[in-house]
N, C-alpha and C positions, 0 to 999 in steps of 0.2 A: 370559246364561250367561257366567261368567268365561272369559277366553281360555285359561288353563291347563287348565281343566276341559274346554273345547271341544276342545282338542288331544288330551286323553286319550280323549275320546269318538271322535274321528276315527281315532286310532291303534288303538283297540280295534276299531272297525268294519273297519279295514283288515286287522288280524290275522284276524278272524273271516271276512272275505271271502276271504282267501287260503286259509285252511284249508277253507272250504266249496268253493272252486274245486278244490282238490286232491282232496277227498273225492268230488266229483261226477265228476271225470275217472276216478278209480279205479272208481267205481260203474258207469260206462259201459264202460270198457275191459275189465274182467275177464270180461264176458259173451261177448266174442269168442273168447278161448281156451277158455272153458267150452263153447261151442257146437261148436267144432272138436273137442274131446275127447270129448264125449258124444253128438254128433249131434243131428238135429232132434227126435227123440222125447225124448231126455234133456233137451234144452233146453226142450221143452214142459213136462215134468214140473216143472222148476225154476220156469219163468215162470208157471205156473198159480197157484202159491202166493206168488210174489214180491210181488204187490200187498198181501197181508196183512202181510208184513214191512214193506213200504214205507210203508203207512199208520201202523203202529205207530211206526216210526222218525221219520216226519214229525211225529207228535205229540210224541215225546220230544226231537227235535232242533230243531224250528222252532216249531210252533204253540203248545204249552203253555209252553215256556221264554220265548217272546216275551211271552205274556200274564202269566206269573209275574214277569218282569222289570219289567213295567209296575206290577204290584201292589207289588213291593218298592220301586221308585223313588218311589211315592206316599207311603211311610211317612216320618215326620219324624225317627226316630232308629233306632239300631242294634237296640235291643230290639224295637221294632215290626217292623222288617224281618225279624228272625229268627222272630218269632211268626207273621207273615203267611205266611212260607215254610213253617212247620210246619203251618199250617192247609191250605195248598195241597197239601202232601204227603199229608195225611190224605184230602182230597177225591180226589186223583188215585189214591191207593191203592184207594179204593172203586171208582172207574171202571175201573182196571186189573184188579182182581179179577173184575169183571163180564165184561170182555173175555176174560180168561184162562179162566174156567170156561165161558163161552159157546163159545169155540173148542174147548176140550177135550171138553165134553159134546156139542157139535154137529158135531164133526169129520166123522163119517160122513155126517150129513145134508148138510153143506156140500159134501163131496166128491161125493156122489150128484147134487146139483144142478149141479155142475160137469161132470157126465157121466162121472165116473171115480172109483169108490169106493176105488181103490188109493191115492188121494191123501190119505186120512184120516190115516195116521201122520205125514205131512209137515206137515199142519195142526197136529197135536198138538205136533210138535217146535217149530214157530215160535211157538206160543202162549206158551211159557215166557218169551219176550222181554218180554211185557207185565208180568211180575212186576217187572222192573227199571225200567220206564218212569217210575214216580213219583220214584225216587231220581235218575235221570238228568235228568229234566225240571226237578225242583225245584232241583237243584244248578246246572244251567246257568242257569235263570231267576234264581236268587239272585245269582250273580256278574255276570250281564248287567245286572241291576237296579242293581248298584253300579258299572257301567261297567268291569268287569274281565272281558275277553273271553278271556284266556289259558286258564283252565281249560276253557271250552267248546270252544275251538279244539283243545286237546290231546286231550280226550275224544272229539271228533268224528273226529280222525285215527286214534286208537287203535282206535275201533270199526270204522272202515272197513278199516284194514290187517289187523286180526285176522280179520274176517269174510271178506275176499277171500282171505287165505291159506288159511283152512279150506276154503272152497269149491273152490279150485284143487286142494288136497290130496285132497278127496273125489272130484273128477273124475279125478285121477291114479290113485288106488287103485281106483276103479270100473273104469277101463280095464285096469289091471294085474291085478286080482284077479277080473275078470269079474262084478262086481256087476250086478244088474238096475237099471234106471233109477230105480225107486222107492226102492230102498235108497240109491242115490247121492243122490237128492233129499232123503231124510230126513237124511243126514249133512250135506249142503250147507246145509239150512235150520237144522240144529243150530248153525250158525255164528252165527245171530242172537242167541240167549241167551248163548252163550259170549263173543261180542264185547261184548254189553251188560255182562256181569260185568266184563270187563277195563276197559272205559271207565268203569264205575261206581267203580273203585278211586280215580280222581282226586278223587272227592268224599267219600272215607272220613272225613277229618278234619272236613269240613263237616257230614256226616250225624251223626257221633258227638256233635258239639258243639251243633248247632242242631235236629236232628230227633229224636234218641233220648235225649238228656240231659233231666233235669227242666226243665220250662218256667219261665222267669223270670216275675215278676209284670209284667203289662202297664203301660206308662207312659202310653198313650193308648188311647182306645176303638178296638176293631177291628170290622170288619164281622162279622156273625153267620155261622155256617156256612151257613145257608139263603141269605142274600144272596150269599155268596161262591160257593156252588154254582151259583146262577142266573147269576152273571157268568161262571163257568167254562164253562157250557153255551152262553151267548149269545156273549160276546166271545171267549173261548178257542176255542169251537167254530168260530166264523167264521174265525179265524186258521188253525186246523187245516185247514178246508175249502179255504181259498185255497192253502195250501201243498201240499195233496194232490190238486190238480185232475187232473193227468195220470195219477197212480196210480189214482185212482178210475175213470177211463175204462178203465184196464187191468184193474181188478177186474170191470167189466162184461164185458169180453172173456173173462175166465176163466169166467164163468157162461154165456156165449152162443156163442162161436165154435166150440168143440169140439162142443157139442150141435147147433148149426146145420149144421155140416158133415156130421154123421151123418144128420141129417134130410134133407139134400140128397141123400143116397145113398152117401156115402163110407163105407168100412169103418172101424171104430174106430181101427185102427192107422194107416191112411192119414190119418184126420182129426187124430190126434195129431201126426204128422209135419208136416202142413200148418200146424197151429197153431204148431209150432216154427219153421217158415219165416216165418210172419207175425210172430212175436216177434223176428225179426232186426231189425225196424225200431226197436225200443225203445232199444237202445244208440246207434244212429245218431242218433235224435232227441235223446237225452240229450246226446250230444257236440255236436250242432248248437246246442242251447240254451246249453250252456256258452260256446261261442264268441259266440253272439248277445247274451247278457246280461252276460257278465263285464265288458266294458269300460264299458257303459252304467251298470252298478252302481257304478262309481267316482264317479259324479255324485251318488249318494244323500246323502252327508254335506253337500255344498254345497246340495242341495235342502232338507234339514232345517234348515240354517243360515239360508237365505233365508226360510224359513217362520217360524223362531223370531224373526228380526229384523224380521218383518213388511215384507218387501220384495217386493211382488207382481210387479213387473216382472222382478226377478232370478229369482224363483221360476218365472215363465213361461219365461224364457230357458233355465234349467237343465232344466225339463221338456221343452222343445222339443228341446234337445240330446240328452237321454236317449232320447226317443221316436225321433228321427231316426236316432241311432246304432244303437239296438236293431233298428229296422225294416230299415235298410240291411244290417246284418250278417246278420240272419235271412233276408232276401230273397236275399242273395248265397249264403249257406250252402244254402238250399233249392234254388235254381236250379242251383247247382253239383253238389249231390248227386243231383238228378234227372237231370242231364245225364250224370253219371259212374256212375250206379247199376249198369249191367251190370258194369263193371270193378270197382267197389267190392264188389259182391255176390260176384264170383268171387274177388277178393283176400282178403276177410275171412272168407267162409263156404265157399269152395271150390266153389260152383255158381251157376247163374243162376236157380235156382228162386225164384219169387215176385218177380221183378224189377218187374213192373207193380204189384203190391200195395205193394212197398216204395217205389216212386216216388210213389204216392198218399200213403202214410203219412208220407213225408218232409215233405209240405206242412204237417204239424202244427207243424213248427218255427216257421213264420211266425206262426201265430196264438198258439201257446204263448208265444213271446217277447213279443208285444204284450200278452198277458194278464198276464204277469209284470211288465212295465214299468208298465202302467196300474194294476195292483193296488198296486204300490209307491207310486205317486203318490197314488192314492185313499186308501190307508192313512195317508199323511202328512197328508192333509186330513181324516181321520176320516170319510170318505164310504164307508160299508159297504153301503148299500142296493143300489146298482147291482151291486156285486160278488156279493152273495148271490143276487140274482135271476138274474144272468148265469150263475153256477155251477149253480144249480138248473135253469135252462132248458137249459143244455148237457148236464147229466147226464140230464135227462128225454129229450132228443133221442137220446142214446146208448142208454138203456134201452129206449125204445119202438121204435127203428128197427134196432138192431144185429142181432138174431136174424133178422128178416125179410130184411135185406140179405145176411146170410151164407147163408141158405137159397137165395136167388136168384143171388147173385154170388160166393159163396165168400169167400176172404180179401180179394179186391179190395173187396167190399162192406163188410167190417169196417173196412178202411183208410179208405174214403170216409166212413163214418159218424163215425169218429174226427175227421177233418178238419172235417166238417160241425158236429159238436158243439162243437169249439173255436171255429169261426167264429161260431156262435150265441152262445157265451159272450162273445166279444169284442164282437160287435155290440151286445148288451144293455148291457155295461159302457160302451162308447163312447157309446151313445145316452143312458145315464143319468148320464154324467159332466158336470161343469160345462162351459159353452159354450167357455170358453177352452181347456180340455183337448181338446175335440172339434176345435177349429180347428187345433191343432198339426199334425195329419196333412194338412190341406188347404192350408196356407199356401205361398205362393211357388211353386206348381206342383211341389212337392217329390215328390209321389207319382207324377206323370206322368213326371218325369225318371228316377225310380228304376225304374219299370216298364219304360221304354224301354231303359235301361242294362242291366237284368237280362236282358231278352229278347236283346239283342245279345250279352251275355256267354254266355248259354246256347247260342245258335246257333253262336257261334265255337268253344266247347268241344266241342259235338257233332260239328261238321264236322272239327275237328282230330283227334278220336278216330277217326272214320271213315277219315280220311286215313292215320293211323298203322296202323290195322288193315289197310287195303288194301295198304300198303307191306310189312308183315311177313307177310301171309297169314293166313287164318282159323284155321289149326291152331296156329301160334305165338301168335296173339293170344288164343287160349283158354287158354293156359298161365297158371298163377297168378302166376308171376314177371312175365310180360309185362303182365298186368292191373295189377300194381303199378306198373310203369314208365309205362304209359299214364295211370294215375290221377295219378301225380306230375306228369307233363307237363301233363295237363288242369287240375290245380289251379293250377300256375304260370301257365298261359295265362289261366285265369279271373281270377286275382288281378291280373295285369297289365292285362287288358282293363277290369276293374271300376275299378281305381284310376285308370287313365288317363282313362276315361270320367267318373269322378266329378270329377276335376280340370277336365276340359274343360267339363263341364256345370255346374260350380260347385254340386255337389250339397250340399256341407257348408259351414257357416260355419267361421271360424278356430277358434272355441270347440269345435266338433264334431270338427275334425281333430285337435285337441290331445288328445282323449280316446283316439283310436286309436293303436295301436302304430306308432312311427316317424312319426307325424303331424307332429311338430315339424320333423323333418328334411325331410319332404316339402314343408312350407310354405317352408322356407328355400331348398330346391332350386328350387322354382317361382319364388320371388322373384328368385333369382340369374339364372334363365333369362330372365325378363322384362327385367332390367337389361341382360343381354348383348345382347338383341335390340333394345333401345331406342336 
């Protein structure tokens, strides 16, 4: 690959990574004020249907665009690229219409199986988003296939900003005008198709020129619709499945947690509120994943470059750095959030309800980050078998065990099964990955050092929080503002302990330190300190 072209690819990947990061942060953060405005039951109403939106947008944002970009990049000339994009649009249109009519006609049936028929109008509202999925996915995929990431990045940000603004407005008017939770939910979920319309406008010129104008004569043979559809289902479906792992687990929760709580003996209104409390964990896990994977993702272009240049030693080094950084950050985020959960729960959501369930749920960050990292590496190697088997095994675990655990252990059981499902997914992927990739986790005693350091950090943070609570007294410590102060102090102590311990234990190589924020400054500071003492 020519150097100029490679630089273009790297810059494009960086632009897309930054926009994805901003979109993920927005997607996680808005749910905190939403819950505060509409309460646990209102949050339950929104979160019950959110996985349907999440799956649709994962298909339109990640899964199918990535597959279409691969199809476009395979074509030898501009005419072939436009024609393959047109065929992809036709196939996706068929799939999206099936999804749209399935949700519209089956809305009442789906809502009933979620244990709440009042959710049917909200399902109908979110279904309209699928109408715009082919336009969005094809536009994004076409430009990505030509290594032009700008249009995808802009459309991604527009979609997220418009949707979040409408959701917060719906919550505000719900409180101001006294709407019931289901009316609020319907307006909030109407944000999905409205945001899709706005983000689709970026691809208007592309669509009018390449999708709706008369087709030019082909210059090269193209795969038939039958073969292309087969590739969409197998290759595109796999990419969608990988991208939607966490959301699919949430979808299982939508069908089992509420019904399981009612079967346990809870009144329906109490069960809805408890499901809303359980759903507090989702934005926390999402934020934790952003932290855990953002910096390791910066190594992906170097990983791809090493693979393209057939440099196996460099590829292994980059893979090791990526896995080590992701694991360390996810472990630190997990232990820190578990240690600070009472204060975080009070600060963000105004109560201590469900603290134990949230502590269990937070462990998802660790396994979800590892799954994200390993799937990136396995995809670069075109190793899909372990991924597919792992995802199926994890989803099967969730489907088979969730309802039973909820009936016996309530929302604590649902949290435990989520963690177990992700652990099964990762275990299968790890065991099915090449031996070199397996050894990355086990080399140089890295895992033992990390576990010991994380345990020390967690104990220090918990003891510090207990000490502050004892000093200010239980009444003041229960105030939301004081919970915020304790959280900030706990985070600072945790970061200092973890960084100091990582330096002392030589947890990271220089390459790995350079990936982390301020890593270069830290290396220089440590080097100066050694010179001063020598």
